[in-house]
C-alpha positions in Angstrom: -14.6 -153.7 -121.2 -13.9 -153.1 -117.5 -10.7 -151.7 -116.1 -9.0 -153.8 -113.5 -6.9 -152.5 -110.6 -5.7 -155.2 -108.2 -8.7 -157.1 -107.0 -11.2 -154.2 -107.7 -13.2 -154.1 -110.9 -14.3 -150.7 -112.0 -17.2 -150.2 -114.4 -19.2 -153.2 -113.2 -22.3 -153.4 -111.2 -22.3 -153.3 -107.4 -23.4 -156.9 -107.3 -20.1 -158.0 -108.8 -18.1 -156.1 -106.1 -20.3 -157.4 -103.3 -17.7 -159.9 -102.1 -15.4 -157.0 -101.0 -18.1 -155.8 -98.6 -18.5 -159.3 -97.2 -14.7 -159.7 -96.8 -14.6 -156.3 -94.9 -17.4 -157.4 -92.6 -15.7 -160.7 -91.9 -12.3 -159.1 -91.2 -13.8 -156.4 -88.9 -16.0 -159.0 -87.1 -13.0 -161.2 -86.5 -11.0 -158.3 -85.1 -13.9 -156.9 -83.1 -16.3 -159.7 -82.2 -19.6 -158.2 -80.8 -23.1 -159.7 -80.8 -24.4 -156.4 -82.2 -22.3 -156.7 -85.4 -24.5 -157.4 -88.5 -24.6 -157.3 -92.2 -27.7 -157.1 -94.5 -28.4 -158.6 -97.9 -26.9 -155.6 -99.7 -23.7 -155.9 -97.8 -24.2 -152.9 -95.7 -22.9 -153.5 -92.2 -22.3 -152.2 -88.7 -19.3 -153.4 -86.7 -18.9 -152.3 -83.1 -15.4 -152.0 -81.5 -13.5 -150.6 -78.5 -10.4 -148.7 -79.6 -7.6 -146.8 -77.9 -5.2 -144.4 -79.5 -2.4 -146.2 -77.7 -1.9 -148.6 -74.8 -2.3 -145.7 -72.2 -5.1 -143.8 -74.0 -8.8 -143.8 -73.1 -11.0 -146.5 -74.5 -13.6 -145.3 -77.1 -16.7 -147.0 -78.5 -16.4 -147.0 -82.3 -18.8 -148.1 -85.0 -17.6 -148.9 -88.5 -20.6 -148.4 -90.9 -20.7 -149.4 -94.5 -23.6 -148.1 -96.6 -23.3 -148.2 -100.3 -19.7 -147.9 -101.3 -18.3 -146.0 -98.4 -17.3 -146.7 -94.9 -17.9 -144.2 -92.1 -16.7 -144.2 -88.6 -18.6 -143.0 -85.5 -16.9 -142.5 -82.1 -19.1 -142.5 -79.0 -18.0 -140.8 -75.8 -19.6 -139.4 -72.8 -17.0 -136.6 -73.1 -18.6 -135.2 -76.3 -20.8 -132.3 -75.1 -23.3 -130.7 -77.4 -21.6 -127.2 -77.3 -18.1 -128.6 -77.6 -18.7 -130.6 -80.8 -18.2 -127.5 -83.0 -14.7 -127.0 -81.6 -13.5 -130.6 -82.4 -11.6 -130.7 -85.7 -12.1 -133.3 -88.5 -15.6 -134.4 -87.6 -19.0 -134.0 -89.2 -21.6 -132.5 -86.9 -25.3 -133.0 -87.3 -28.3 -132.7 -85.0 -28.5 -136.5 -84.7 -24.9 -137.1 -83.6 -25.0 -134.3 -81.0 -28.1 -135.7 -79.5 -26.7 -139.2 -79.3 -23.2 -138.4 -78.1 -21.2 -139.5 -81.1 -19.0 -137.8 -83.7 -18.6 -138.9 -87.3 -14.9 -138.8 -88.2 -13.5 -137.0 -91.2 -10.7 -139.4 -92.2 -10.5 -139.4 -96.0 -9.2 -136.2 -97.4 -5.4 -135.5 -97.4 -3.4 -132.4 -98.2 -3.5 -133.2 -101.9 -7.3 -132.8 -102.1 -8.2 -136.4 -102.9 -9.5 -139.4 -101.0 -6.8 -141.7 -99.7 -9.2 -144.7 -99.3 -10.5 -146.7 -102.2 -13.0 -149.5 -101.8 -10.9 -152.6 -101.8 -8.0 -151.2 -99.7 -7.0 -153.0 -96.6 -8.8 -151.7 -93.5 -6.1 -152.4 -90.9 -3.7 -150.0 -92.7 -6.4 -147.4 -93.6 -9.7 -146.9 -91.8 -8.7 -148.6 -88.5 -5.2 -147.0 -88.4 -6.6 -143.6 -89.3 -9.3 -143.9 -86.5 -6.6 -144.7 -84.0 -4.6 -141.7 -85.3 -7.6 -139.4 -85.0 -8.1 -140.6 -81.4 -4.4 -139.9 -80.6 -4.6 -136.3 -82.0 -8.0 -135.8 -80.3 -6.5 -136.6 -76.9 -3.7 -134.2 -77.6 -6.3 -131.6 -78.7 -8.1 -132.0 -75.3 -4.9 -131.1 -73.5 -3.5 -128.4 -75.7 -6.6 -127.0 -77.5 -4.7 -127.3 -80.8 -5.1 -129.9 -83.6 -1.7 -131.4 -84.5 -3.0 -133.9 -87.1 -2.7 -133.3 -90.8 -5.2 -133.4 -93.6 -7.9 -131.0 -94.6 -11.5 -130.9 -93.6 -14.1 -130.2 -96.4 -16.1 -127.0 -96.0 
């Protein structure tokens, strides 16, 4: 017997939940149309976007990536310098992203120690809103040198 919660079915195979990934791709592709957006047969996708923290903020190139049952967010900027990446809070740093000028955002862990996002949640009120919030706090961080956002970053 599977446990149902809303429109997500837990305890079933990935193939049965595949429509959620397709729905995510269609939603993101409609919000951020780009000829580079694509989805493969497994439902893994890349969606390219231009986002601002607010109407007066800088514009950032963002990529929403779904692989397996997670969604990650990469932000590209010419301002990300190799040496400065270690100082930016709430990102994951690897050799690959420092060489290619992007950061992978840490968006999912809150002060209670559990993930706030569950596959099946709305993207506009979770991943997209959290990315804009990260950009907002990042711009304040560039000015003040202090991170005012909340959450905790895993060690």
